Residue frames relative to the residue before (quaternion, step in Angstrom):
aa qw qx qy qz dx dy dz
X 1.0000 0.0000 0.0000 0.0000 0.00 0.00 0.00
X 0.4855 -0.7118 0.4013 0.3108 3.58 1.27 -0.06
X 0.5139 0.6085 -0.4350 0.4201 3.57 1.22 0.45
X 0.2037 -0.7770 0.5900 0.0819 3.54 -0.79 1.09
X 0.1037 -0.7687 0.6277 0.0654 3.58 -1.02 0.86
X 0.1830 -0.8374 0.5058 0.0969 3.58 0.05 1.29
X 0.5936 -0.5371 0.4581 0.3865 3.54 -1.32 0.43
X 0.2270 -0.7447 0.6126 0.1364 3.55 -1.31 0.49
X 0.5726 -0.5769 0.4526 0.3667 3.56 -1.29 0.30
X 0.5275 -0.5448 0.5288 0.3811 3.50 -1.31 0.38
X 0.6034 -0.0773 -0.7884 -0.0920 1.76 -2.22 1.00
X 0.5132 0.6730 -0.4213 0.3259 3.65 1.17 0.18
X 0.3964 0.7276 -0.4777 0.2918 3.62 1.26 -0.20
X 0.8233 0.2320 -0.1861 0.4834 3.52 -0.96 0.89
X 0.7398 0.4078 -0.2140 0.4906 3.59 1.25 -0.18
X 0.8201 0.0967 -0.0274 0.5633 3.61 1.06 -0.57
X 0.0735 0.7555 -0.6498 0.0394 3.54 -1.09 0.82
X 0.2633 -0.7009 0.6365 0.1850 3.54 -1.29 0.55
X 0.3074 -0.7211 0.5881 0.1994 3.56 -0.95 0.85
X 0.1289 -0.8057 0.5772 0.0336 3.58 -0.74 1.03
X 0.3042 -0.7533 0.5574 0.1711 3.59 -0.76 1.06
X 0.6758 -0.5063 0.3264 0.4249 3.62 -1.15 0.39
X 0.7091 0.4530 -0.2729 0.4664 3.60 1.10 -0.69
X 0.7273 0.4651 -0.2374 0.4453 3.60 1.18 -0.29
X 0.3832 -0.6700 0.5691 0.2835 3.47 -1.36 -0.24
X 0.6767 -0.4827 0.3324 0.4456 3.60 -1.14 0.23
X 0.6323 0.5307 -0.3362 0.4533 3.61 1.08 -0.70
X 0.7271 0.4019 -0.2264 0.5084 3.56 1.17 -0.55
X 0.2893 0.7960 -0.5008 0.1786 3.60 1.25 0.12
X 0.3080 -0.7760 0.5294 0.1503 3.52 -0.93 0.97
X 0.7592 0.2641 -0.1709 0.5698 3.57 1.22 -0.25
X 0.0724 -0.7859 0.6140 0.0035 3.55 -0.81 1.04
X 0.1496 -0.7921 0.5897 0.0485 3.55 -0.96 0.95
X 0.0025 -0.7796 0.6258 -0.0243 3.53 -0.82 1.02
X 0.1204 -0.7619 0.6331 0.0642 3.50 -1.01 0.92
X 0.0144 -0.8494 0.5257 -0.0448 3.55 -0.30 1.23
X 0.2580 -0.7201 0.6171 0.1845 3.55 -0.81 1.02
X 0.7488 -0.4568 0.2362 0.4181 3.56 -1.15 0.52
X 0.6947 0.4658 -0.3120 0.4506 3.66 0.74 -0.92
X 0.6450 0.5040 -0.3253 0.4734 3.63 1.03 -0.75
X 0.6522 0.5134 -0.3186 0.4577 3.61 0.91 -0.90
X 0.6056 0.5546 -0.3526 0.4488 3.62 1.04 -0.73
X 0.6991 0.4554 -0.2803 0.4747 3.57 0.89 -0.94
X 0.7005 0.5085 -0.2698 0.4219 3.56 0.90 -0.95
X 0.8625 0.0809 0.0011 0.4996 3.54 0.67 -1.04
X 0.5939 -0.5718 0.3649 0.4327 3.56 1.26 -0.25
X 0.7438 -0.4509 0.2803 0.4061 3.53 -1.35 0.24
X 0.6748 0.5285 -0.2999 0.4189 3.61 1.07 -0.59
X 0.6024 0.5444 -0.3734 0.4488 3.58 1.21 -0.26
X 0.3928 -0.7386 0.4904 0.2444 3.60 -0.66 1.09
X 0.4753 -0.6165 0.5330 0.3316 3.60 -1.15 0.57
X 0.5590 0.5828 -0.4462 0.3856 3.58 -1.17 0.43
X 0.7944 -0.3033 0.2391 0.4689 3.51 -1.27 -0.49
X 0.0901 -0.7423 0.6614 0.0586 3.54 -1.16 0.70
X 0.1883 -0.7796 0.5881 0.1048 3.58 -0.75 0.99
X 0.1638 -0.8282 0.5331 0.0545 3.55 -0.74 1.03
X 0.1266 -0.7731 0.6191 0.0549 3.50 -1.18 0.81
X 0.3832 -0.7021 0.5532 0.2328 3.53 -1.08 0.84
X 0.1901 -0.7381 0.6405 0.0940 3.56 -1.07 0.88
X 0.6122 -0.6349 0.3430 0.3232 3.59 -1.00 0.88
X 0.8242 0.0401 0.0178 0.5647 3.64 0.99 -0.67
X 0.6541 -0.4894 0.4050 0.4107 3.55 -1.33 0.27
X 0.6842 0.4802 -0.2849 0.4692 3.55 0.92 -0.98
X 0.6331 0.5483 -0.3170 0.4450 3.56 1.05 -0.78
X 0.6079 0.5396 -0.3520 0.4641 3.59 1.12 -0.65
X 0.6577 0.4962 -0.3265 0.4632 3.61 0.86 -0.82
X 0.6510 0.5044 -0.3182 0.4696 3.59 0.95 -0.82
X 0.6666 0.5018 -0.3063 0.4583 3.58 0.91 -0.90
X 0.6184 0.5377 -0.3366 0.4639 3.61 0.97 -0.83
X 0.6632 0.5045 -0.2995 0.4647 3.58 0.85 -0.96
X 0.6750 0.5004 -0.2934 0.4559 3.57 0.90 -0.93
X 0.6759 0.4985 -0.2876 0.4604 3.60 0.92 -0.88
X 0.6893 0.4617 -0.2820 0.4819 3.57 0.92 -0.87
X 0.6248 0.5401 -0.3294 0.4576 3.60 1.08 -0.71
X 0.6450 0.5037 -0.2994 0.4906 3.57 1.23 -0.57
X 0.6529 -0.5669 0.3037 0.4002 3.61 1.26 0.12
X 0.5346 0.6000 -0.4317 0.4097 3.61 1.21 0.11
X 0.4743 -0.7009 0.4393 0.3014 3.63 -0.73 0.97
X 0.2373 -0.7212 0.6341 0.1468 3.51 -1.02 0.89
X 0.1247 -0.8356 0.5337 0.0379 3.56 -0.57 1.16
X 0.7534 0.1139 -0.1243 0.6356 3.59 1.30 -0.07
X 0.3173 -0.7656 0.5313 0.1757 3.59 -0.34 1.27
X 0.6556 -0.5153 0.3581 0.4200 3.62 -1.14 0.54
X 0.0868 0.7645 -0.6329 0.0861 3.52 -1.09 0.89
X 0.4969 -0.6288 0.5047 0.3209 3.55 -1.31 0.35
X 0.3183 -0.7797 0.5195 0.1448 3.54 -0.66 1.18
X 0.6222 -0.5447 0.4062 0.3888 3.57 -1.28 0.25
X 0.6701 0.4941 -0.3057 0.4619 3.61 1.13 -0.54
X 0.6436 -0.5926 0.2979 0.3820 3.60 1.28 0.12
X 0.6040 0.5347 -0.3666 0.4635 3.57 1.25 0.11
X 0.3931 -0.6175 0.6040 0.3151 3.54 -1.35 0.16
X 0.0329 -0.8369 0.5416 -0.0717 3.61 -0.79 1.04
X 0.0186 0.7734 -0.6328 0.0333 3.54 -1.15 0.70
X 0.1834 -0.7713 0.5936 0.1384 3.59 -1.28 0.34
X 0.0457 -0.7525 0.6568 0.0148 3.54 -1.08 0.92
X 0.4164 -0.6659 0.5520 0.2802 3.51 -1.38 0.18
X 0.3787 -0.6952 0.5514 0.2631 3.57 -1.02 0.72
X 0.7293 -0.4489 0.2551 0.4489 3.66 -1.13 0.23
X 0.6874 0.4539 -0.2889 0.4879 3.61 1.20 -0.43
X 0.5768 -0.6166 0.3628 0.3943 3.61 1.26 0.03
X 0.4486 0.6659 -0.4661 0.3716 3.59 1.24 0.35
X 0.4589 -0.6856 0.4991 0.2648 3.55 -0.94 0.90
X 0.0745 -0.7796 0.6218 0.0003 3.56 -0.94 0.97
X 0.2165 -0.7862 0.5723 0.0872 3.53 -0.69 1.22
X 0.1719 -0.7561 0.6271 0.0742 3.53 -1.07 0.87
X 0.0463 0.8377 -0.5388 0.0767 3.62 -0.58 1.08
X 0.3615 -0.7098 0.5646 0.2163 3.55 -1.00 0.94
X 0.6398 -0.4591 0.4002 0.4687 3.60 -1.28 0.03
X 0.5519 -0.6120 0.4635 0.3256 3.50 -1.31 0.49
X 0.1260 -0.7520 0.6430 0.0720 3.56 -1.08 0.77
X 0.4145 -0.7490 0.4556 0.2440 3.58 -0.41 1.21
X 0.6209 0.5578 -0.3384 0.4346 3.62 1.13 -0.62
X 0.6917 0.4771 -0.2697 0.4703 3.62 1.24 -0.40
X 0.4664 0.7041 -0.4328 0.3152 3.61 1.25 -0.02
X 0.0289 -0.7677 0.6401 0.0096 3.55 -1.26 0.60
X 0.7007 -0.4550 0.3328 0.4374 3.57 -1.28 0.05
X 0.4843 -0.6733 0.4676 0.3056 3.62 -0.93 0.82
X 0.5277 -0.6236 0.4573 0.3515 3.57 -1.13 0.55
X 0.5161 -0.5941 0.5026 0.3579 3.55 -1.23 0.34
X 0.2576 -0.7984 0.5290 0.1280 3.62 -0.76 1.01
X 0.3250 -0.6976 0.6058 0.2018 3.53 -1.12 0.77
X 0.2018 -0.8224 0.5252 0.0842 3.57 -0.56 1.15
X 0.3414 0.7446 -0.5145 0.2536 3.59 1.04 0.64
């Protein structure tokens, strides 16, 4: 299909990959895959985020992410992680689809919004 899934640095190995199309770059990846076991999901998104696969979608702007989150939750879909500023410089939120699958919403990265990553528990 022409989609490359490059290796990533620890500590994210085994937990996160960006799918890169032949026309794009990893920074522009349109599909993000996260596999979260329970302890990692608890740290990342809180007790309400289910362990397992998380499907991620890019949103055009930080402000657009907040608007989309409000629209999706107002339509009755559970919001399990309200929008927040991530350490990698994006704005991020998690909602559940009608089947209970976690869906991540992420704005483009802003280098001015980066901070130190959290310490991860690898249990």
